[in-house]
C-alpha positions in Angstrom: 12.0 14.3 19.6 8.5 13.2 19.9 6.3 15.4 17.8 9.3 16.1 16.1 8.4 18.8 14.0 10.0 19.7 10.0 8.2 19.1 6.8 6.3 16.3 5.8 8.9 15.5 2.9 12.2 16.2 5.7 10.5 13.9 7.7 9.6 11.2 4.8 13.5 11.3 4.0 14.0 10.3 7.1 11.1 8.0 7.6 11.1 6.1 4.6 14.8 4.7 4.8 13.8 3.7 8.0 10.9 1.3 6.6 12.1 -0.3 3.8 15.5 -1.2 6.2 12.4 -2.3 8.8 10.3 -4.3 5.3 13.9 -5.9 3.5 15.3 -7.2 7.2 12.2 -9.6 7.5 11.9 -10.3 3.7 8.4 -8.3 3.3 7.9 -6.6 -0.2 9.5 -3.3 0.2 10.3 -1.0 -3.7 13.4 1.4 -3.7 13.0 4.6 -1.9 12.3 7.6 -3.6 12.5 10.9 -2.7 8.2 10.7 -3.1 5.0 10.4 -0.7 5.7 5.9 -0.9 7.4 3.0 -1.2 6.1 1.1 -4.2 7.0 -2.4 -5.6 5.5 -4.4 -9.1 3.7 -8.2 -8.2 2.0 -8.5 -11.1 1.0 -6.8 -14.1 -0.7 -3.1 -13.6 -0.4 -3.9 -9.2 1.8 -2.2 -6.8 2.0 -3.0 -3.4 2.6 0.7 -1.7 3.3 2.0 1.3 1.8 5.8 1.2 2.3 8.8 3.1 0.1 11.6 1.7 0.1 14.9 3.6 -3.6 15.2 4.2 -5.1 11.6 3.9 -4.3 8.5 6.4 -0.9 6.9 5.8 -1.6 3.8 4.4 -0.6 -0.1 3.2 -2.1 -0.8 -0.4 -3.1 -3.0 -3.9 -2.7 -0.8 -5.8 -4.2 -1.3 -9.5 -3.2 0.4 -12.7 -3.2 0.0 -16.2 -3.0 3.3 -17.6 -5.2 6.1 -18.0 -7.0 5.4 -21.7 -10.7 4.6 -21.3 -9.8 0.3 -22.0 -7.0 0.8 -19.4 -9.4 1.8 -16.4 -12.1 -1.2 -18.4 -9.2 -3.6 -17.7 -7.9 -2.2 -14.4 -11.5 -2.8 -12.9 -12.3 -6.3 -14.0 -9.0 -6.8 -12.1 -10.3 -4.7 -9.1 -14.0 -6.5 -9.3 -12.4 -9.7 -9.7 -10.6 -9.1 -6.1 -14.3 -7.9 -5.0 -15.7 -11.2 -5.6 -12.8 -12.7 -3.5 -13.5 -10.3 -0.6 -14.1 -12.0 1.9 -11.7 -14.6 1.1 -8.8 -11.8 1.4 -10.4 -10.7 4.5 -10.1 -13.6 6.7 -6.5 -13.9 5.7 -5.9 -10.0 5.8 -7.3 -11.2 9.2 -9.7 -8.0 9.2 -11.9 -5.4 7.3 -10.1 -3.3 4.6 -10.7 -0.2 2.8 -11.8 -1.3 -1.0 -13.8 2.8 -1.8 -10.8 5.2 -1.7 -12.1 8.0 -2.8 -11.2 10.5 -5.9 -9.7 7.9 -8.1 -10.6 7.9 -11.3 -8.0 6.1 -13.3 -7.2 3.2 -10.5 -8.5 1.2 -8.0 -6.9 0.2 -4.6 -7.0 -2.4 -1.3 -6.1 -0.7 2.0 -5.0 -0.8 5.1 -5.4 2.5 6.0 -4.0 4.4 9.3 -5.6 7.6 10.5 -4.0 7.5 14.0 -0.6 7.9 11.9 1.2 10.7 13.2 4.7 11.3 10.5 5.7 14.5 12.8 5.6 11.6 16.0 9.3 9.9 15.2 9.1 8.6 19.2 6.3 6.0 17.4 8.0 5.9 13.8 10.0 2.2 15.7 6.0 1.1 16.0 4.6 2.4 13.0 7.4 0.7 10.6 6.6 -2.6 12.2 3.3 -2.4 12.2 3.2 -1.7 8.1 5.9 -4.0 7.6 3.4 -7.0 9.0 0.0 -5.6 7.8 2.2 -5.4 4.1 3.3 -9.2 4.5 -0.6 -10.4 6.0 -2.1 -8.2 3.0 0.6 -9.5 0.5 0.1 -12.9 2.1 -3.7 -12.2 1.4 -3.7 -11.5 -2.3 -1.3 -13.7 -3.9 -3.6 -17.2 -4.3 -6.2 -14.9 -5.9 -4.0 -12.7 -8.6 -1.6 -15.5 -10.2 -3.9 -15.5 -13.2 -3.9 -12.0 -13.3 -0.3 -12.2 -13.8 -0.4 -12.3 -17.6 -3.8 -10.4 -17.1 -4.2 -8.4 -20.4 
């Protein structure tokens, strides 16, 4: 049903289990499918790898850093983000291209992400393509960060 109809939530209820199946079949980081707009899995303290599908912003795969909403928590998360930022060229070289390091509108969390401005949840004829591409990109993203967050696992 190319150009399929349905609410964002109804389409996600069909797409996310398919995406999770592809990720799990390929041994790529994947969390539990919940009735939300993302699948997320913790990979280290205060860090998650997520597949995100908001209604208005582009879909994305991301490394999400959040330690809490208090000032010291935000400062702690920002320190981790700055650590990754200092490794940006190595991370992007390992990933295979540029990433978005400046997600607008966040006050307490940070992310490094691959955006998909061309993704259309309503076009279910392309779901196989997108699921495979996002899972492949998530694998590359996770692999690009692993050498740089080993020391962050015990970050307090």
